[in-house]
N, C-alpha and C positions, 0 to 999 in steps of 0.2 A: 199427832198433827198441833201445833202451836196454832193459834189465832194469831193475824197478823194485824197490829190496830191502824186502822185507815187513817187517823192522827195520831204520829207518835207521841208519848208519853213528852209532857215539857214546851209542847206548842200547840198554837192555838189556831183555829180557823182561818186567821188574818196574818201573813207577817211582811211585814214589806221589805224590799229587794233592792236595796242600793247600787247603782254601778259609781263607781270613784276613779276620779282619775290617779290616784294611789290610796289603794286599799291597803296597803301596808300600814302607812301613813294615818289611815282614818280611822284603821281598828286601834290605835296607839291615842289617838284624837279621842276617841269614842271612852276609853277608858278612862283617860284626865278629862273629858267633861260632863261625863255621864254615869260614872262609873261601871262602863261596859268591860263585862266578863268572856275575855275569848273562850268560843265551845271548838272552833275547828278552822282550820284552814285548809284549801286545798292547791298548792301554787302549781303552775304549770313549768314545763322545761325552761322557761326564758325567767324565772322569776315570779311573774305574774301573779297576780291571785285570781282563777277561776271561778273560786267560790270560799267564801267564810263565812260564822255566823258568830253572832257576838248574843250575850244575853241580857238586858237593860232591865232592870226589876225582875220582872214576873215574865219578862217576851225576849221574843228571838227579834234579833235584825240579820239578815243575811246582805252581802256585798261581794262587790267582784271588781276587778280592773277594767277601766272603758275597755270594749275592743271594737273598735271603728270600725274593722274590718268585718265585724259580724252584726253591726247595725246598733250596738252597745256605747251609746254615747253619754257622758253624764251631764249636771247642768251647766260646769264652767266651759263645756264645749258649745253646751245650747245657748248659755248666757242667760238662762233661766230654768225653774223649774213651776208647774203650777201644781205642784204638791210640798203640803206640809204635815212633818211627821209630830204626833203630838205626842209628849209625854206626860203623864200626869204624876206629880210625885208629893212628898211628905212636906215637902219645904221648898218652895216653888225660888223663895230669894236668894239659899243656900247654890242651888243647881245651877242656876241662874248665873249668879257671879260666879261658879264653878267655871261654867260654859265658856263663860264671857272670857273670863283666866288664861283658858285655855287656848284663846285663838277663835271663837266664835265673835259674829258681828254683832250686837245687837241692833236688830229692824222695829222693834215693837216695845217700849219700857216696861218693865212689871206694874201692873194696876190693879187695884180692886174692877169686878166686872161685875156688868147687870146683872148676869146668868150663875153669879154666886161664885165665883173663882178670882184668886190671885192670878193672872196669867199674863204673859209678855211672848216674845218671840225673838229668835238668832236666826245667823245664816252661818252655819259650819264653814271651815275653809275650803270644804270640798263644794260647796254651792247648795247644800241642803240646805233647807226650811225646817222649823222646829219651832214647834210650841211646846211652853214648859208651863204647868197648872198646879195648884194646890186648891183642891176644894175648900172653899171658907163659911157657905150656906147652904144650906138646902129652901129652892124655892119651887113653888108650883109652875108649872105650865103657863096660868097665868100671870103670875107676879113675874116672871120672864117677860109676858109679852108687855106687860104695863111697863116694865122699867126700861126694856129695848124703845119703846115706845118718846119717852121722857127724855133717853140719853144719849140716843142718836146721834146727837149732833156734840158729843161730848165725848164720846169714844176716842183712843189716841191712834191715831193713822202710822201703820209700817211705812217705812221710808223704801220698799222696794218689796214688793210680794211676787 
């Protein structure tokens, strides 16, 4: 008898699962903006996507179409989201530019941040917020605390969080 892995190969302990107004369009956008590779999609008889999986870098992202009849609303219907998906990349400038060119809206420009990352934020066309970062400096917790204390007034503010 084969032992089944509790966490399937290629999965991590935590996987974002996004509700999108048009999941098929979201899959296309995430491919253009973040290099997402579609792993699979399960369509319903009406064509809506009940479950899909894409891979971005070494991580998976699940998504599906809004289903108000089942209480599944995306950020566009909710008029906001309290969640930001953090994307750690080799070249934040290139990924950020690609996301904006693909249709994301910049909500915080890229900048060198006190915690040691080049960091900025965008909102995708489906209402989801993304932070994009490249780690540029290794700092101790004490150095980060000191830098935070001196830079709190100079951090760029996001237009709509």
